N, C-alpha and C positions, 0 to 999 in steps of 0.2 A: 595118706598117712603123713604125708610132708606140709601140707597144708594144713592138718591139725597141730604138728608140733608149730607150726607157725603163727598160730590163732595168734591175736592180737587184743588186749582191753583199749577202748578208747582215753583218750585222756578227762573227759566229763566222767565215766564210769572209775576211771582210777582218783578221783576228786571227790566224788560221792560217795564209795566206799571208805574214804580213808578220812573224812569229816564226818564220820556217823555217831550221832551222838554219844551212843554209848564207846565209841574209844577215843574221844576228845581227850586231847593233851591241855597241859597250862600254855597258853600262850604268854610267855615272858620276854621273849627274845626281839629287839629292834636291830636295827642296822647297826648299831656301833656294836651289839654285842654279836652281832655274826661276824662283822672285821674284826675283833676283838677273838673270835672262835678263827677265824682266817690267818691270821698272823701269828696266834698260838700254836698252829698246828703246821706252817711252815717254816719258821723261823727257829730253827734246832740244831741238828747236824750239818747244815748249811755253812752259819759264822762259827760256831765252837768247835767241828771235827772237817769238813770236807773243804771249807777253803784252802788250807792250807795245801793239803795234798793233792788238788786240783791245781794249785800253782806249782809247786814242785816236781810232780808226776809220781808215779810208783814203779820203782823199776826194778823192784826185786824178783827174783825169779820164784816160780813154785815149784813142788814136787810135781803136779800134774795137774789135769785140767780141771779135776775133783774138789781141788783142794786150794785152787786157784782165787785170790779175792775179789771183790766184785769189781773195784774200780782197774782191776788188772784186764777182768773180760771185757770192760768198755772201750771200745775203738782200738784193742789192743789184744794182745795173745797172753799166752801163762807167764810170756819173759815182761810184760809190765805194759805204763802207758805213760808219754811224753809230758809232763806238763807245759800247761800254755804260761807260765811266768805271770809276770803285772800284765802282759795282754788277758788275763782272767776275766777283767771288766770286760770286756768286749763279750767273752765268753757269756757273761753271767747276762749282758744284754739281749745275746741270741736266743740262751736261752727262754728267757723270759716272752720273749716274743712265740718260739714255738707252743711255750704254756698257754700265752695267751690267746693263740686260736681255739684250746681246748677249754679255756676260760669263759670265751664269747658262746661257746657251745651248751656248756654246762646251764649260763645263765640264763639262755633262753630257753632250755627244757626245763629249769627249775620254774621260771615264770610261768611256763604253763602247765607246767602239771606239779605244781607244789605240794608234793607228796615224800615223803621221808625216806622211800626206797633208794633216792639217789639214780647212779647208773641202772640201776635194776629196774628201777620204775620206768623211767625213759624208757629201755630196750623193750618192755613189755606195750608200752605202746607205737614204738618204731618199730620195730627187729621180728617180735613175737616170743611165744612164752620161750620154749625153748632155747633162744640164743638169749632171754633174760633170765633164766634160771643158770645159762654158765656165765653171766656177767655177776650174778646174784652171788655165786658158789664162786668167782674170781674173788670180787670184793670181801668176802668172809676170810678166805686167804689173806688178802693184802693187808686188813685190818689187824687178825691177829698175830702175823709175824711182825706188823710193822710193829705193833705194840710190844710183842716182844723184846727185838732189837732194842727200842728205847727204854725200855725197863732195864737193861743190861748195861745201855749205856750210862743211863741214870745212877745205875750203882757204881758203877767207874769213875764217875763225877765225884761221887759222895767220898769214896776212896781217896779220891785225889785232895778234894777240901780239907777233910778231916787230916790227911797228915801233911798239908799244910800251919795245921795247928800242933803235930808233932802227936797224934793221936792216929795207932795205926791199928787199925779191926784186925783181927784172924783172918788170914789170907783165906784160909779154906770155906770161912763162912760169906766170905764177896766174890768166889768164884764159882762158875758154874762146872759144870761134872764136867763134862765131856771138852769145854776148855782147856782144863786140866789135864787132861787126859790127852788131850792132842798137842797142848802148845807150852805146858810147862810142867816140862818131867820132875823137876824136882819138888813142887807142890805134892803129885802124884805119888812121890815115893816118900813123904815127908808127912803127910796129913794122915790124922787118928783114922783109925782101920774099926768097922764096925761091922761083924762076922767073915773080917779078912776083904771087905770091900771100902775103898777110902771115902770116908763122910768128907765130901767138898757138895755143895749147896749157894748157891747166892741167894742169902736173907735179904739184904739192901732191897736188891727186885724184888720180891715177893711181897714185901710189904710195903714199897708203892704203889704194887698192883692192886695190892689191899686197898689202900689210902685209899686211893682213883675209883675203883669199882665203888666204895661206898658213897664218894660226893656224887659221884654219877647216877647212883641209884636214888637217892633222897630226894633228886627233883634237879628240873632244869635252870631255875633256880638259883639254887645254891652253886650249881654248875658253872652256870655265866658269871656269877662275883666271884669263884673264885678265879676263873680264869680270868675276869678282866684285873684281876689284881696284878695275877702273875705277868700276864701280858706287858702292863703298863712299866711293872720294875724291870725286864726284859728291855724294853725299848729305851727307858731310860737309861739305861748301864749302855746299852749299844752307844746312844747319843753319847755317854762319857768316854767311852772307848774314841770315837772319832774323834770328840772334842780336844781330847788332851794327846793323843796317837798323832797328830797331825804336825804337835808340834815337834815332833822329832821325826819326821822325815828327812831321808836323805834322797834329794830328786837322782843321783845317780845309781841306785838301786832300781830305779824303771828301767835301765839301759841294760841290757838290751832290753825291750818292750816286749815282743814276740819271740823269744827266744828260738823258739822250734817252728816259727814260721803259721801259715795258714792251719797246715798239720796240727798243731798243739793246739791253737785255739778251737777250732773243731772238735778236737780229742777233751777238751776242758768242758765244752759244750753238753759232751755227754754224761761228762762226771756231776757238772752244777746241775744240772736239768733235774735230778733228782731231790736237789735244796729246794724245788718248789712243791714237792710231794704235799698234800695237806688240804690247798683250799678247797680242793671236792669236797671233804668234809662236809663242809655248810652244808650243803644240799641234803643231809640225811637229817638236819632240824627242820626241814620245813614245814611241819604240822606245828611245831610250839613257837613259830615266828606270828607278831603281831600282823605284819603286813609283807608275806612271804613274796609276791608276785614283785613288789617293788625292792624288799631289801636283800633277798636274796643274790639278784645280782649285782648289787651294791655291793655286796660285803665279799663276794668271791672276787670281782675286777679292784678293787681298793686296795683288799687286803694283797694282792698279785704285784699291784704297783709301788706300794710301802716294803713292801720283802725287798722287790730287786732294787730298789732304792737305797735299803739299808746294805746289802751284798755289795751294791757296786761302791760305795762310801770305803766300807770296810777293807774291800778288796785293795782299794786304791792305797787306805793308809798302812793298810799290813805290809803289802809288798814296797812301800815307801820305807818305812822303819825297818827292816828285816829282809835281805838277798832272799829271793824266791826261792831258791836251793836249799833255804835252809831251814823251812818251813814244814817240812813232811817228816814232823814228828808231835807224839803227845802232848796235848795242851800249849799248843806255838802259840795261840793267842796270849795268854798269860804270862808264857814265859818272853815274850818280846819285850812285853812291859817289866818283867821283872828282871831282865838283864839292862835297862836301863835304870834300876834303883826301884821303881813306882810298886812296891809290893802290894802296896795296898790295894792298887789296881787289880793287880794281879789277882789277890784275892776275892775281890768284887766278881772280878772275871769267873771265877771257878767256881761262885756262889750263883753268879747268874746262870753256868750250865748248869745246873740243878735245876734252877726255875725254868729256862728255856726245854729241857727233856720233859720236864713234869707237865708243862701246859701243853706240849705234844700227845702225850699219854692220855692225857685228861681230852683231848678233843675225836682222838680217834677211840677211844673208850665212847665216848657217846654216840660214836657213828655205827660202830658195828651190830648191837642191840637192835638198832632200828633198821638194818638192814634184815636182822635176823626174821624180826615184825611183821615188816611190809612182804616178804617172802611168804610166810604162815599166814596173813591174812589172805593171798592169793591159795592157799591152800597145799603150796609146794613145799612146805614144813607141818608138823604138827602145831595143831591150836594154840598149843601150849606156850608158843614164842609171841605170841601177838597178845597175849594179855598185858592189860594196861593198869600198875597199881590204883587200886582204889582211892588211896590216900596221897602219891607220891604224882602221880599221873606221868611214869614211866615206866617202859615196857620192863617188869621188876626182873623177873623170871631169865628171860632175853640176856638182861646183864649181869645177874646170877654167873650166868652161863658164859657169858664173855671173861669174866672177872678167871672164873676156874680155867678156862682154857688158855688163858694169857699167862696165870699168875703161875701155874704147875709147872709147865715146859721151863719159865725163866729160872728155877733152881735150877736144871740139868742142862739144859741147849748153850752151844757155841753161838753167839751173834753171828758169829762169818756161816755158818749152817742155813739160817733164817733170812739173812738179810738179803739174800740175791733174789728170792722169791718176790720180794716186795716188788723193785722197780718191775719185772712184767706183770706182774697185776696189774700195777696203775696204767702203764702204758696201755696194756690190753684194753682199760676201762676207758679211758682216754680216746682210742680208736672207734670204740663203738658208740661212743658218745656220740663221735663228730659223725661216725655214719650214719645215725641217728636222726641229724639235723638235717644232713644232705636229703633223707628219705622224706621225712616229712613235709621240707620245703617242697618236695616235687609233688606229694601228696595232697593235692585236693586244697590249694592254695585259697582259693576263693568260701571253700567250706570254713576253714581257720580264719578268713578274715571275719566273717559273719558271726563268728561263735566268740561270746566273752572268754568261756573258759579256753579254745582252743588258741585264741589269738593273744598272746602274749604280749604283757605291758613293756617286756626288754626282746627287742628281736636283733638277731645279729645283721649288720651292714651289707647287705646284697650288692657283690664285686662280680659282673660277668668275668668266670673261669676259663671262658671256652679258647681263648688264646696266651693265657698270660700260664696256665696249667702245663701245657702239653711244653710252652718254648722252654718253662725252667725245668722238667724231665730232662730234654733234648741235651739242654745246656749241661744241665748235672752229669749225665751217663758221659759225653764226649769228655768235660773237663777231666773225671773219675778215671775212663780209659784212655785218656791220653798217657796215663803215666805207666809203663811198663812194668815198673815194680806192683805197681795196684792190679795188672794183669794179671801178673806172676802168680798175686799172693791171693787172688781171687777163685782163680781155677787150678791149684796146686795138684792136677789129678798123676803127675810124675811123681810125687811123694807118698802115695797111697792111700786107703781109704781114712786112715786113722788122723792126716792133717786134713785133706779137703770136708769131709763130714762136717766142717765146725765152721764151712761158709755157707751150708744151705740156707738160713736165715737172710743171707744177703741175698742170694740169687732168688728166695722168696721176694724180698719187696723191690727188686728190681723188677719183676714180673708184674706186682701190685701196682709199681709205680704208672708203669707203661699200660696197665690198665684202667688206672685213674683218670690217667692224660685223655686217652681215646675216651672214655665216657666222658669225660666234661669238654672234651670238644663235641659231643654229639649231643651231650642234654642240656650244656651250658650250666653248669652247677655251680652253685656258688664258691667265692673264692676261699673266704676263710677255713668253713669246715672241710674243704680240700685239703688245704693246706695242713689244718692240725690231723688230717687223717694221715699226710705223709709223711711230716715231720716226726709224729710217732710212731709210725711204722718204720722208719730209718732208727729211730732209737730203740725200739725193738730187735729191729735186727741187729744190732750191735752185744747185745746180752749173751751170744753163746751158744752154741747147742746145748752144752749140758743143762743152762736154764732151764730150757725149751724140754724138755726131755723129765724134769722136774715137774714143770709148770703142766705137762700133759698128763703126766699120773695123776695128779690131783685133779684135774679135769674127768680122767676116766674114772675117778673116784664119783666124782660130782653126777656124771651122765649116769651111772650105775644107780645112785641113790634118786635120781630125778626118776627113771624109768621104772625102778620097781615102787616108788610110792608118789612122788610128785604129779607125774604124769594124772594116773589115776584119783588121787584127792584133790586135781586142779579146780578149783571156781567155776570154769569154763566149761566143764562138765555137766554142770547142773542148769 
């Protein structure tokens, strides 16, 4: 039974099936296009929303654990999270290194298996069918809720941009139903009624979703041209912000550099890590690349490097212009320039935020239907999802379904209710990709080197982690438990189950870290995928038990679909 659930497809079979003549898609994407996709998907909230709150912290108390914002869960509690201050630049660098481990693993697998399924396909070759289904179902969740959150954010950016010109759209047409119900009582009371129910829907979020879906539907060439233009504009604006802002830097604002010490920096890492989400979406376009084995690794790694450089420079300039404690405000970047009389820069930033969020939405909308398509090809979903449009050469039906599954919820859902799940989904995917690389590296290395398809044009450098990983784990545990406060907060058994249950993910991480240290010592595993696995596992453990409960509910639904439909319809049964 277990063997059947963990049955695998070879990289060769996956490639042969994907590149069947009847399924061929237009190959328009070059290395530059992939780089634009990566930067377009990555740079969004990281600069225009996350930088300020990560530097200043978020210390507001929440009503309960279920209503706690995402950033309050990260390395903290319902009481909030300390800010990194100007040392946020170090947080960005550490997060980039952690993300780089996962990016290297993605790059190796993408070069080995240039198929549109991304982590789903990689897992099918390395971990087996049921694990592939789990990660595929996870990716569907990640992309869907990511798009919902981005579309809602785009609507807010549009409202702020128009407000700068004295144009104020009706609030009941630019706010999600549940957001008004939960957070805006005055709007809930004053909105027009239909059959006694407040008429409150987010029209701009719906319209941008429809527009982006249409662009993605008509072709990858049109999508890349649109993405390239948006990304170029976005980078130009960011460079203008850096070039002008540097003349308004007050060095005194960088003191103290790390107001909350190492703790603040590490909590900043957990926050800004999610500014890097997006580069993995590049791998879903593998079948539309002219040279995927060469260009996919370049696109992922170069986009990560460019994004990191821009993040660091913006963080330095921003914390130099304004004291970090004043950055926990909406539209903080535009406000910083307007306070210095540079209203035109503030307006340019506000417009750029529209472009930035639209580019993120575009890349994620490209990614999700290709996951549907790959799972359908393997028989795990109905064949309708794998149909390629005869003219546009895109997964047409899957693209339309993606638009509907995002467009309808954005009318009603509160962003705070959906954004929490995006982080856990992304990290889970990163962990399985890193684990897949470890397994594939251990499995028949000679066969991989002798086979042209299995031998990737990009390979993660091998560094023997036999002694390094155990040493890092031991040092980390000693430093962590050296503090009586950490011991007390990790094992709060005297406070009852309602308190210590939230530490369960952390305990799980400690056990995983010890296990990986032992296995690495025994098997001499490569350092980079192991560090990627551990760093993402740690960040995953900081998200809080509530997020895990929601994630497990989604997984249970997915496994029910697999056992009721996917398992029996799998192509491996034939």
